[in-house]
C-alpha positions in Angstrom: 148.3 203.1 169.1 150.8 200.6 170.3 152.6 198.2 168.0 152.1 194.3 168.2 155.2 192.3 168.8 157.1 190.9 166.3 156.2 187.7 167.3 152.2 188.0 167.5 152.3 189.7 163.8 154.0 186.7 162.4 151.5 184.4 164.1 148.6 186.7 162.9 150.1 186.6 159.3 150.6 182.6 159.2 147.0 182.5 160.6 145.7 184.6 157.9 147.3 182.4 155.3 145.8 179.2 156.6 142.2 180.7 156.8 142.8 181.9 153.2 143.7 178.6 151.9 140.8 176.9 153.5 138.0 179.6 152.7 139.2 180.5 149.3 138.0 177.4 147.6 134.9 177.1 149.1 133.8 181.0 148.2 135.2 179.9 144.6 132.7 177.1 144.7 130.2 178.9 146.1 130.0 181.3 143.3 130.7 179.0 140.6 127.6 178.0 138.0 125.8 175.0 139.3 127.1 173.1 136.4 130.5 173.9 137.1 130.8 172.7 140.5 132.3 169.5 139.7 128.9 168.0 138.5 129.3 165.0 136.3 127.6 164.9 132.7 125.1 162.2 134.1 124.2 164.5 137.2 123.6 167.5 134.8 121.5 165.0 132.4 119.6 164.0 135.4 119.1 167.7 136.2 118.0 168.8 132.6 115.7 165.9 132.3 114.0 167.0 135.6 113.6 170.5 134.2 112.4 168.8 131.0 110.0 167.3 132.8 108.7 170.0 134.9 108.7 172.7 131.8 106.4 170.0 130.1 104.0 169.6 133.0 103.9 173.4 132.6 103.1 173.3 129.0 100.6 170.9 129.7 98.6 172.9 132.3 98.9 176.0 130.0 97.4 173.7 127.2 94.7 172.7 129.7 94.1 176.3 130.2 94.1 177.5 126.9 91.1 174.6 126.1 89.1 175.5 129.2 89.4 179.5 127.9 88.6 178.4 124.5 85.5 176.5 125.5 84.1 179.5 127.4 85.0 182.1 124.5 83.1 179.6 122.4 80.1 179.5 125.0 79.9 183.3 125.2 80.4 183.6 121.4 77.2 181.4 121.1 75.6 183.6 123.6 76.3 186.7 122.0 74.9 185.1 118.8 71.8 184.1 120.2 71.3 187.7 121.8 71.9 189.3 118.6 69.5 186.9 116.6 66.9 188.1 119.5 68.0 191.8 118.8 67.5 191.3 115.3 63.9 189.9 115.6 63.2 192.7 118.1 64.5 195.2 115.6 62.2 193.4 112.8 59.2 193.7 115.1 60.1 197.2 116.1 60.3 197.9 112.2 57.0 196.3 112.0 55.4 198.4 114.8 56.8 201.8 113.1 55.2 200.7 109.8 51.7 200.0 111.8 52.2 203.4 113.7 53.1 205.2 110.5 50.0 203.5 108.7 48.1 204.5 111.9 49.4 208.2 111.6 48.4 208.5 108.0 44.9 207.1 108.8 44.7 209.4 111.8 45.6 212.1 109.2 42.8 211.1 107.1 40.7 211.1 110.1 41.7 214.6 111.3 41.0 215.9 107.4 37.7 214.1 107.7 37.1 215.7 111.0 38.0 219.2 109.7 35.6 218.5 106.9 32.7 217.3 109.0 33.1 220.3 111.4 32.9 222.8 108.4 30.1 220.8 107.1 28.5 220.9 110.5 29.0 224.4 110.7 27.3 224.5 107.3 24.4 222.5 108.4 23.7 224.3 111.6 23.6 227.6 109.5 21.3 226.0 107.0 19.1 224.7 109.8 18.9 228.1 111.0 17.9 229.5 107.6 15.2 226.7 107.3 14.0 227.4 111.0 13.6 231.0 109.9 11.6 229.8 106.9 9.5 227.3 108.7 8.5 229.9 111.3 7.5 232.3 108.7 5.5 229.8 107.0 3.8 228.9 110.3 2.8 232.4 111.0 1.5 232.4 107.5 -0.5 229.4 108.1 -1.5 230.6 111.6 -2.7 233.9 109.8 -4.8 232.0 107.2 -6.8 230.5 109.9 -6.6 226.7 109.5 -7.8 225.4 112.6 -6.4 222.1 112.4 -3.1 223.0 111.6 -3.0 225.7 114.4 -4.3 223.0 116.8 -1.4 220.8 115.6 1.3 223.5 116.2 -0.3 224.6 119.4 -0.3 221.4 120.9 3.4 220.5 120.2 5.8 220.6 123.1 8.7 222.1 120.9 10.0 222.7 117.5 11.4 219.1 117.6 8.4 217.3 118.6 6.6 219.3 115.9 8.5 218.4 113.0 8.2 214.7 114.4 4.5 214.7 114.4 2.9 213.5 111.0 -0.3 215.3 111.2 1.7 218.4 110.7 3.3 216.7 107.4 -0.2 216.0 106.4 -1.8 219.3 106.6 1.1 221.5 105.0 1.7 221.7 101.3 4.4 220.1 99.3 6.6 223.1 99.4 6.1 223.1 103.2 7.0 219.6 103.6 10.1 220.0 101.8 11.0 222.7 104.2 10.5 220.4 107.0 12.4 217.4 105.4 15.4 219.5 104.9 15.3 220.8 108.4 14.8 217.5 110.1 17.6 215.8 107.7 19.9 218.9 108.6 19.3 218.2 112.2 20.1 214.7 112.2 22.8 215.1 110.1 24.3 217.5 112.6 23.8 215.0 115.4 25.4 211.9 113.4 28.2 214.2 112.6 29.0 215.3 116.1 28.6 211.7 117.4 31.3 210.5 114.7 33.7 213.3 115.5 33.4 212.3 119.4 34.6 208.5 118.1 37.0 209.6 116.0 39.1 211.6 118.1 38.6 208.9 121.0 39.9 206.2 118.2 42.7 208.5 117.6 44.1 208.7 121.3 43.5 205.1 121.9 45.7 204.0 119.0 48.4 206.4 119.5 48.7 205.5 123.1 48.7 201.5 122.0 51.1 201.9 119.6 53.2 204.0 122.0 53.2 201.2 124.4 54.2 198.7 122.2 57.2 200.9 120.8 58.2 201.4 124.7 58.1 197.7 125.5 60.1 196.7 122.4 62.7 199.4 123.0 62.9 198.2 126.9 63.4 194.5 126.0 65.8 195.6 123.3 68.0 197.7 125.5 68.2 195.2 128.0 69.2 192.6 125.4 71.9 194.8 124.3 73.5 195.8 127.8 73.6 191.8 128.2 75.2 191.3 124.9 77.9 194.5 125.9 78.5 192.4 129.0 79.0 189.1 127.6 81.3 190.9 124.9 83.5 192.6 127.8 83.5 189.0 129.5 84.7 187.4 126.0 87.1 190.2 125.6 88.9 189.5 128.9 88.7 185.6 128.3 90.5 186.4 124.9 93.2 188.6 126.6 93.9 186.1 129.2 94.2 183.1 126.5 96.4 185.4 124.6 98.6 185.9 127.6 98.6 182.0 128.3 99.6 181.2 124.9 102.3 183.6 125.1 103.5 181.8 128.0 103.2 178.5 126.6 105.2 180.0 123.4 108.1 181.0 126.1 108.0 177.5 127.5 108.2 175.8 124.3 111.1 177.9 123.3 112.5 177.1 126.8 112.2 173.3 126.2 113.7 173.2 122.8 117.1 174.9 124.6 116.9 172.5 127.3 116.5 169.7 124.8 119.5 171.3 122.8 121.5 171.3 125.9 120.4 168.0 126.8 121.8 166.7 123.2 125.1 168.5 123.3 125.7 166.5 126.7 124.8 163.2 125.3 126.8 163.7 122.1 129.9 164.7 124.3 129.5 161.5 126.5 129.4 159.8 123.3 132.5 161.4 121.9 134.1 160.6 125.4 133.5 157.1 125.0 134.8 156.9 121.5 131.4 155.6 120.0 131.5 157.2 116.6 128.5 155.1 115.7 126.3 152.6 117.7 124.7 149.0 116.9 121.3 148.9 115.3 118.8 148.1 118.4 116.6 145.0 117.6 113.7 145.3 115.6 110.7 146.5 117.3 107.5 145.5 115.8 104.3 147.9 115.8 101.2 147.1 116.1 100.0 148.6 112.9 102.1 146.8 110.2 105.2 149.0 110.5 108.4 148.4 112.8 109.7 151.6 115.0 112.7 153.1 113.0 114.6 153.5 116.2 113.7 152.7 119.9 113.4 155.5 122.2 111.0 157.7 123.9 108.7 160.1 121.9 110.1 163.8 122.7 107.2 165.4 120.6 104.0 163.9 119.5 102.4 164.3 116.4 100.9 167.7 115.6 102.4 169.4 118.6 102.3 173.4 118.5 105.5 175.1 118.7 106.4 178.9 118.5 107.6 178.6 114.9 104.7 176.1 113.5 101.1 175.4 114.7 101.5 171.6 114.2 104.6 169.5 114.1 104.2 167.2 111.1 105.6 163.9 112.6 106.7 163.0 115.8 110.3 163.3 117.4 111.9 160.0 118.9 114.7 160.8 121.5 118.2 158.8 120.8 121.6 159.3 120.5 123.6 160.8 117.4 124.9 157.7 115.5 122.0 155.6 116.2 121.1 153.3 113.1 117.8 154.1 111.6 115.6 151.3 110.0 113.1 151.3 107.1 109.7 151.0 108.8 108.4 149.0 105.7 109.8 147.5 102.6 109.6 149.9 99.8 111.7 152.0 97.5 113.9 155.3 98.3 112.0 157.9 96.5 113.6 161.0 98.0 117.0 161.5 99.3 118.1 165.1 100.2 121.2 167.0 101.9 120.7 169.2 104.3 121.5 172.2 101.9 118.2 171.0 99.7 116.0 169.9 102.4 115.9 173.1 104.7 114.8 172.4 108.1 114.7 168.7 107.5 118.4 168.4 107.3 119.3 165.0 105.8 116.3 163.8 104.7 114.9 160.6 103.3 111.5 159.6 102.2 110.7 155.6 101.3 107.3 154.8 99.0 106.1 151.7 100.3 102.8 151.8 98.0 100.9 154.1 95.5 99.7 156.5 98.3 101.6 155.5 101.5 105.2 156.7 102.4 107.7 157.3 105.3 110.2 160.0 105.9 113.1 160.2 107.9 114.7 163.5 109.1 117.8 165.3 110.9 120.1 162.1 109.9 124.0 162.7 110.6 124.7 160.4 107.3 122.8 158.4 104.8 122.6 154.7 104.8 120.9 153.9 101.3 120.9 155.5 97.8 118.3 157.6 95.6 115.9 154.6 93.9 117.5 151.6 96.1 114.8 148.9 97.1 115.0 148.4 101.0 113.5 145.8 103.1 111.6 146.2 106.5 113.8 146.8 109.3 117.4 147.6 106.8 119.4 150.5 108.0 118.9 153.3 105.8 120.7 156.0 108.1 121.7 157.6 111.0 120.4 159.6 113.8 122.1 163.4 114.0 121.0 167.0 114.2 121.0 168.4 111.0 118.7 171.1 109.6 116.4 172.7 112.0 117.4 171.0 115.0 118.1 171.6 118.9 119.2 167.8 120.2 120.0 164.6 118.5 116.8 162.5 117.6 114.9 161.3 114.9 112.0 163.1 113.1 109.7 160.6 111.4 106.7 161.2 109.2 104.2 159.0 107.6 102.3 160.6 104.6 99.0 159.2 102.6 99.0 160.8 99.2 101.6 163.4 100.3 100.0 164.5 103.1 101.0 163.9 106.9 99.1 162.1 108.9 99.7 160.5 112.8 102.6 158.0 112.9 101.1 156.2 116.0 98.5 154.8 113.8 101.2 152.7 111.7 103.6 152.1 114.3 
């Protein structure tokens, strides 16, 4: 490969150095994080505010989805409870039918016992009838051979044995013993006929009752099975809604954690701006009178409303007002300082002050950077009692403000 002339190689080296001088800063700027590309703290605060608003919107949408899912789950729960009630009624009805069936079966057993007894009785009656018939036949032969013309005429004129037994002339002409034999034969024959009819009726009734009860049982079982299938379908749908609700809540908790992190970054930038401007403390803002009788302790936006749900608590016990560190805090109403705790004593509340205004009403101020009053001191409405900070469980400078009635937290917006 031919070598370049020395001048060309020199020019190429100079060109490469010039390009490196231009491109290297551009490449370095491209790989630097967004917050390090020469952005000012103010622009970073703007971007954080946009992210905070976007995250709050996403949290709000998740809460809306949670409300919808909760309503749907409650609806399915009510339907399942109603179906369960109907299933319970059907089970009770089935139990009644089964009890009736058991009673009918017991009756059928008795009927069957009676049938067997009647059949045995009928056999005995038929045997007895045969005996009495033979005895009567023998007696008739005797009467005939005795040459009693009237009685013979009656016998011969009868159409049959049954007709003979029904003829009154025949009974009038026989002796008491003969009459007794005839009566027994007639009774045995009639009893046998009635027993056979009763047997037929009992067998027919047994078949009808068994069929009716079986039909009822089948109907109840079919309806109950349909209800159980519907309940199972509802339960599966509710389980799916429950799973979706858990996922949405988990997403919301993650978003709330991200929101806390963004607010912490925002507070750090605000603190850095304040420190760079040489503002160790801020002047007290004008007193802002509320519509509920109290004045606002600080003037700023509400960053967390009352009873907001968070990843670490189900109900935020007060409101958070976003203001820079060092902002003076005013007493919302006149009263006496009933509690003054340091960050080590109050735990998550940080530097914590509570003022008793009446026998039942008090207000509390948390996360202060420092106190502006003392324990037991009497304060007037609007008097400075401390300064905003971020002590305790805190992710950025703000004032946590509570209103308590008989020691229980309530919504401060009803008093401001």
